[in-house]
VEXDREN-2710 file (C-alpha; in Angstrom, 1 decimal):
% VEXDREN-2710
k/r/px/py/pz
1/MET/25.5/-14.7/32.3
2/SER/24.6/-17.4/34.8
3/GLU/21.7/-19.8/34.1
4/LYS/20.0/-18.4/37.2
5/GLY/20.3/-14.8/35.9
6/LEU/18.9/-15.8/32.5
7/LYS/16.0/-17.6/34.1
8/GLU/15.1/-14.5/36.2
9/LEU/15.1/-12.4/33.0
10/ARG/12.9/-14.9/31.2
11/ASN/10.5/-14.9/34.1
12/LYS/10.2/-11.1/33.9
13/LEU/9.5/-11.4/30.2
14/ASP/6.9/-14.0/30.8
15/ASN/5.2/-11.7/33.4
16/ILE/5.2/-8.8/31.0
17/ASP/3.8/-11.0/28.2
18/ASN/1.0/-12.1/30.6
19/GLU/0.2/-8.4/31.3
20/LEU/0.2/-7.6/27.6
21/LEU/-2.2/-10.4/26.8
22/GLU/-4.6/-9.2/29.5
23/LEU/-4.4/-5.6/28.3
24/LEU/-4.9/-6.6/24.6
25/ASN/-8.0/-8.6/25.6
26/LYS/-9.4/-5.6/27.5
27/ARG/-8.8/-3.5/24.3
28/MET/-10.6/-6.0/22.2
29/ASP/-13.6/-6.0/24.6
30/ILE/-13.9/-2.2/24.0
31/VAL/-13.3/-2.7/20.3
32/HIS/-16.3/-5.1/20.3
33/GLU/-18.5/-2.4/21.9
34/VAL/-17.3/0.1/19.3
35/GLY/-18.2/-2.3/16.6
36/VAL/-21.7/-2.7/18.0
37/LEU/-22.2/1.1/18.0
38/LYS/-20.9/1.4/14.5
39/ALA/-23.1/-1.4/13.2
40/HIS/-26.1/0.6/14.4
41/SER/-24.9/3.9/13.1
42/GLY/-23.4/2.6/9.8
43/GLY/-20.0/4.0/10.6
44/SER/-16.9/2.8/8.8
45/ILE/-14.7/0.3/10.6
46/TYR/-11.4/1.5/8.9
47/ARG/-10.6/5.1/9.9
48/PRO/-7.0/5.9/8.7
49/GLU/-7.1/9.4/10.2
50/ARG/-8.0/7.9/13.6
51/GLU/-5.1/5.4/13.4
52/ARG/-2.7/8.1/12.5
53/GLU/-3.8/10.2/15.4
54/ILE/-3.2/7.2/17.8
55/ILE/0.3/6.6/16.5
56/ASP/1.2/10.3/16.6
57/ARG/0.1/10.4/20.2
58/LEU/2.0/7.3/21.2
59/GLU/5.2/8.6/19.5
60/LEU/5.0/11.7/21.7
61/LEU/4.5/9.6/24.9
62/ASN/7.3/7.2/24.0
63/LYS/10.3/7.2/26.3
64/GLY/11.7/3.8/25.5
65/LYS/13.7/2.0/22.8
66/LEU/10.9/1.7/20.3
67/ASN/11.2/4.2/17.4
68/ARG/8.2/5.4/15.3
69/SER/8.6/2.6/12.7
70/ALA/8.4/0.0/15.4
71/ILE/5.4/1.6/17.1
72/GLU/3.7/1.8/13.8
73/ALA/4.4/-1.8/12.9
74/LEU/3.1/-3.1/16.2
75/PHE/-0.1/-1.0/16.4
76/LEU/-1.1/-1.3/12.7
77/GLU/-1.3/-5.1/13.4
78/ILE/-3.3/-4.5/16.5
79/PHE/-5.6/-2.2/14.6
80/ALA/-6.0/-4.8/11.9
81/ILE/-6.9/-7.5/14.4
82/SER/-9.3/-5.1/16.1
83/ARG/-11.1/-4.4/12.7
84/ASN/-11.6/-8.1/12.2
85/ILE/-13.1/-8.5/15.6
86/GLU/-15.5/-5.5/14.9
87/LEU/-16.5/-6.7/11.5
88/PRO/-14.6/-9.1/9.2
89/GLU/-14.5/-7.6/5.7
90/ASN/-13.0/-8.6/2.4
91/ILE/-10.0/-6.8/0.9
92/ALA/-9.7/-7.1/-2.9
93/PHE/-6.2/-6.5/-4.3
94/LEU/-4.4/-6.7/-7.7
95/GLY/-3.1/-10.3/-7.4
96/PRO/-1.7/-12.8/-7.3
97/GLU/-1.0/-13.6/-3.6
98/GLY/2.5/-12.7/-2.7
99/SER/2.6/-9.7/-5.1
100/PHE/3.7/-6.2/-4.0
101/THR/0.1/-5.1/-3.9
102/HIS/-0.7/-8.0/-1.5
103/GLN/2.2/-6.8/0.6
104/ALA/0.9/-3.2/0.6
105/ALA/-2.6/-4.5/1.6
106/GLU/-1.2/-6.6/4.5
107/SER/0.8/-3.6/5.7
108/ARG/-2.6/-1.8/6.4
109/PHE/-5.0/-4.7/7.0
110/GLY/-2.8/-7.3/8.7
111/ALA/-2.3/-11.0/8.2
112/MET/-5.7/-12.0/9.6
113/SER/-7.9/-10.2/7.1
114/SER/-9.8/-11.9/4.3
115/TYR/-8.0/-11.2/1.0
116/LEU/-9.3/-11.6/-2.6
117/PRO/-6.6/-11.7/-5.2
118/ILE/-8.1/-10.2/-8.5
119/GLY/-6.4/-10.5/-11.9
120/SER/-7.0/-6.9/-13.1
121/ILE/-7.3/-3.4/-11.7
122/SER/-10.8/-3.0/-13.2
123/GLY/-11.7/-6.2/-11.4
124/VAL/-10.7/-4.8/-8.1
125/PHE/-12.8/-1.7/-8.6
126/ARG/-15.8/-3.9/-9.7
127/GLU/-15.5/-6.1/-6.6
128/VAL/-15.6/-3.0/-4.3
129/SER/-18.4/-1.3/-6.3
130/THR/-20.6/-4.4/-6.1
131/LYS/-19.8/-4.7/-2.4
132/LYS/-18.2/-8.1/-2.6
133/ALA/-15.2/-6.4/-1.0
134/LYS/-15.2/-3.4/1.3
135/PHE/-11.7/-2.3/0.3
136/GLY/-9.6/-2.4/-2.9
137/VAL/-5.9/-2.0/-3.1
138/ILE/-4.3/-1.0/-6.4
139/PRO/-1.1/0.6/-7.6
140/ILE/-1.2/4.2/-8.8
141/GLU/2.4/4.9/-9.7
142/ASN/6.0/3.7/-9.6
143/SER/9.0/5.8/-9.2
144/SER/10.6/4.1/-12.3
145/ASN/7.6/3.5/-14.5
146/GLY/5.3/6.4/-13.7
147/ILE/1.5/6.5/-13.5
148/VAL/-0.6/3.3/-13.9
149/SER/-3.0/4.1/-16.7
150/ASP/-5.5/1.4/-15.7
151/THR/-6.0/2.9/-12.3
152/ILE/-6.6/6.4/-13.7
153/ASN/-9.2/4.9/-16.1
154/CYS/-11.0/3.2/-13.3
155/LEU/-10.9/6.3/-11.1
156/THR/-12.6/8.1/-14.0
157/LYS/-15.2/5.4/-14.5
158/TYR/-16.1/4.4/-10.9
159/ASN/-17.4/6.5/-8.0
160/LEU/-15.3/4.9/-5.3
161/LYS/-13.2/7.1/-3.0
162/ILE/-9.5/7.0/-2.2
163/ILE/-9.4/6.5/1.6
164/ALA/-5.6/5.9/2.1
165/GLU/-2.3/5.8/0.3
166/VAL/0.5/3.3/0.9
167/ILE/4.1/3.9/-0.1
168/LEU/6.1/0.7/-0.5
169/ASP/9.8/0.3/-1.1
170/ILE/10.2/-2.3/-3.8
171/HIS/12.9/-4.9/-3.1
172/HIS/13.7/-8.0/-5.0
173/THR/15.3/-11.2/-3.8
174/LEU/17.1/-14.0/-5.5
175/ALA/15.6/-17.1/-4.1
176/THR/16.6/-20.7/-4.9
177/THR/17.0/-24.2/-3.5
178/CYS/20.6/-24.1/-4.8
179/ASP/23.4/-23.6/-2.3
180/LYS/25.8/-22.1/-4.8
181/ILE/25.3/-19.5/-7.6
182/LYS/27.1/-21.7/-10.1
183/ASP/24.4/-24.4/-9.7
184/ILE/21.7/-22.0/-11.1
185/LYS/20.9/-22.8/-14.7
186/ARG/17.6/-20.8/-15.2
187/ILE/15.8/-17.9/-13.5
188/TYR/12.1/-17.2/-13.5
189/SER/10.6/-13.7/-13.0
190/LYS/8.6/-10.9/-14.6
191/ASP/10.2/-9.0/-17.5
192/ILE/10.4/-5.8/-15.5
193/ALA/12.1/-7.5/-12.6
194/PHE/14.9/-8.9/-14.8
195/GLU/15.5/-5.3/-16.1
196/GLN/15.4/-3.8/-12.6
197/CYS/18.1/-6.3/-11.4
198/ARG/20.2/-6.4/-14.6
199/ARG/23.4/-5.0/-12.9
200/PHE/23.2/-7.5/-10.1
201/LEU/22.8/-10.4/-12.5
202/GLU/25.9/-9.3/-14.5
203/ASN/28.0/-8.9/-11.3
204/VAL/27.3/-12.4/-10.1
205/GLY/27.5/-14.1/-13.5
206/LEU/23.9/-14.9/-13.9
207/ASP/23.3/-12.7/-17.0
208/GLU/24.0/-15.6/-19.3
209/VAL/21.9/-18.3/-17.8
210/GLU/18.4/-18.8/-19.1
211/HIS/15.9/-16.1/-18.1
212/ILE/12.3/-17.2/-18.3
213/PRO/9.6/-14.5/-18.1
214/VAL/6.4/-15.4/-16.3
215/GLU/3.2/-13.5/-15.3
216/SER/4.2/-12.7/-11.8
217/THR/7.2/-12.9/-9.4
218/THR/5.0/-15.1/-7.1
219/LYS/4.6/-17.6/-9.9
220/ALA/8.4/-17.4/-10.4
221/ALA/8.9/-18.6/-6.8
222/LYS/6.4/-21.4/-7.3
223/TYR/8.3/-22.7/-10.3
224/ALA/11.7/-22.3/-8.7
225/VAL/10.9/-24.3/-5.6
226/LYS/9.8/-27.2/-7.8
227/GLU/12.6/-27.3/-10.4
228/LYS/16.2/-28.3/-9.7
229/ASN/18.9/-25.8/-10.6
230/SER/16.4/-22.9/-10.9
231/ALA/15.9/-19.6/-9.1
232/ALA/13.4/-16.8/-8.9
233/ILE/13.7/-13.1/-8.7
234/CYS/10.7/-12.4/-6.4
235/SER/9.5/-10.4/-3.4
236/HIS/10.3/-11.5/0.1
237/VAL/6.7/-12.3/0.6
238/GLY/6.6/-14.5/-2.5
239/ALA/9.6/-16.5/-1.4
240/LYS/8.1/-16.9/2.0
241/MET/4.8/-18.2/0.6
242/TYR/6.6/-21.2/-1.1
243/ASN/9.3/-21.7/1.6
244/LEU/11.9/-20.9/-1.1
245/PRO/15.3/-20.0/0.6
246/ILE/16.6/-16.5/-0.2
247/LEU/20.2/-16.4/-1.4
248/PHE/20.4/-12.6/-1.9
249/GLU/18.2/-9.8/-0.7
250/ASN/17.7/-6.2/-2.2
251/ILE/19.2/-7.1/-5.6
252/GLU/17.5/-4.3/-7.5
253/ASP/19.9/-1.9/-9.3
254/LYS/18.2/1.3/-7.9
255/ASP/17.8/1.7/-4.2
256/ASN/14.9/4.2/-4.5
257/ASN/12.4/2.1/-6.4
258/ARG/9.1/2.9/-4.7
259/THR/5.5/2.2/-5.6
260/ARG/2.5/4.2/-4.4
261/PHE/-0.8/2.3/-3.8
262/PHE/-4.3/3.5/-3.2
263/ILE/-6.9/2.0/-1.0
264/VAL/-10.4/2.6/-2.3
265/SER/-13.8/2.1/-0.7
266/ASP/-17.3/3.6/-0.6
267/PHE/-16.9/6.3/2.1
268/GLU/-15.0/9.5/2.7
269/ASN/-12.5/10.3/5.5
270/ALA/-12.8/13.0/8.1
271/LYS/-10.0/15.4/8.5
272/SER/-6.8/14.2/10.1
273/GLY/-4.8/17.5/10.2
274/ASN/-2.3/16.1/7.7
275/ASP/-4.2/15.3/4.6
276/LYS/-3.7/15.0/0.9
277/THR/-6.5/15.3/-1.7
278/SER/-6.6/13.8/-5.2
279/ILE/-8.8/15.0/-8.1
280/LEU/-9.3/14.5/-11.8
281/VAL/-9.8/17.6/-13.9
282/LYS/-11.3/17.9/-17.3
283/LEU/-11.0/21.5/-18.7
284/PRO/-12.6/23.1/-21.7
285/ASN/-10.4/23.1/-24.8
286/ARG/-9.4/26.8/-24.6
287/SER/-6.0/28.5/-24.7
288/GLY/-4.6/29.3/-21.2
289/ILE/-7.4/27.5/-19.3
290/LEU/-4.9/25.2/-17.3
291/VAL/-2.9/28.3/-16.2
292/GLU/-6.1/30.0/-15.0
293/PHE/-7.2/26.9/-13.1
294/LEU/-3.8/26.4/-11.4
295/THR/-3.6/30.1/-10.6
296/ASP/-6.6/29.7/-8.3
297/PHE/-4.7/27.1/-6.3
298/ASP/-1.7/29.4/-6.0
299/LYS/-3.9/32.4/-4.9
300/ALA/-5.5/30.1/-2.2
301/GLY/-2.1/29.1/-0.9
302/ILE/-2.7/25.4/-1.8
303/ASN/0.5/23.3/-2.3
304/LEU/0.2/21.2/-5.4
305/THR/2.3/18.0/-5.1
306/LYS/1.6/16.3/-8.4
307/ILE/0.1/17.2/-11.8
308/LYS/0.0/14.5/-14.5
309/SER/-1.8/14.7/-17.8
310/HIS/-3.6/11.6/-19.1
311/ILE/-5.8/10.5/-22.0
312/VAL/-9.1/8.8/-21.3
313/GLU/-11.2/7.8/-24.3
314/GLY/-9.5/10.4/-26.4
315/ASN/-10.0/13.2/-23.9
316/SER/-7.2/14.9/-22.0
317/ILE/-7.6/15.0/-18.2
318/PHE/-5.3/15.9/-15.3
319/PHE/-4.6/13.9/-12.2
320/ILE/-3.7/16.3/-9.4
321/ASP/-2.6/15.8/-5.8
322/PHE/-2.5/18.7/-3.3
323/ASP/-2.1/19.2/0.4
324/GLY/-5.3/19.6/2.4
325/HIS/-8.8/18.2/2.9
326/LYS/-11.8/18.8/0.7
327/ASP/-13.7/20.3/3.6
328/ASP/-11.0/23.0/4.3
329/GLU/-12.6/26.4/3.6
330/HIS/-10.1/27.6/1.0
331/ILE/-10.4/24.2/-0.9
332/LYS/-14.2/24.2/-0.8
333/THR/-14.1/27.6/-2.6
334/ILE/-12.1/26.2/-5.5
335/PHE/-14.3/23.1/-5.7
336/GLU/-17.4/25.3/-5.9
337/LYS/-15.9/27.5/-8.6
338/HIS/-14.7/24.6/-10.8
339/LYS/-17.4/22.0/-9.9
340/GLU/-18.1/21.3/-13.6
341/SER/-14.4/20.4/-14.2
342/ILE/-13.4/18.6/-11.0
343/LYS/-14.0/15.0/-10.0
344/PHE/-13.2/14.5/-6.4
345/LEU/-11.3/11.2/-5.8
346/GLY/-10.6/11.4/-2.1
347/SER/-9.0/13.1/0.9
348/TYR/-6.8/10.9/3.0
349/VAL/-3.9/10.8/5.5
350/LYS/-0.7/12.0/3.7
351/GLU/2.1/9.4/3.7
352/ALA/4.6/11.3/1.5
353/ASP/4.8/14.4/-0.8
354/ASP/5.8/12.2/-3.7
355/ILE/7.7/9.1/-4.7
END
């Protein structure tokens, strides 16, 4: 391509960028007006069902090269910037910075939001309950390790509502300042990350170097960037935080390692048309009672997507997910019948059936 032709294309791109900037500023002006109205009415700034509705509509209108994932990535960031213009709010998450929970939080609230890394799941719930943060992001389950007990305990104890779920593919990287594998003498990471990458470490001959467990993969990256002949098994975000070069990506043994996160807050969602509901159920200690309870869901045509038993303070409870919104008529009937046994946790936009 000639230099003249390249310059013409760049000029076209510049003109499009100018138009995009003007349109985005017009959008933000309207966002500001919406924020003023919500401030008077007390309405919530974050409406996951509304964001899903917009993305679904744009996907139907799309006739270009962008696929749904690209549309979603672009507009989720626009939504996040819009929320910060409407009303900047804190997001508490299970820390530290650079953790997978931080990554899950940023995927919904964008890079501009104010994040509070908290050292425990109960601490995240406490920050949101005391209104020091508007939203909390915590893990609920991992495809390899199952349900997170601390999250179930906190959902039992606090009266916050689940307003969204985030499904994140968990990928590990080997990050180091070393140019060659043979120069690596020690590796920092969490115990579980070493185990999840065991086959990779054997294949590249790093199973016999010193493995040093630390509290988080983010801290592993911090150590590795400072120490000569060291490396870290960490997230892409963690490596980026400390400008630690990535030698290998996606080094986990299983390619289907996923974690599901909940976003909790102090409000409930309206219907989106594609909802999931989570509840906790504590049933009387009587033979056949669980079967009777679940039969009511079957008769109502409600699709149960998860049932997990859990012990809280010596009592057996069930964590249950099912399709639908709590305000759907056939679900309201079951809630009324079993109101003494059910604790409603939240109805929210469904991201996946299961992980």
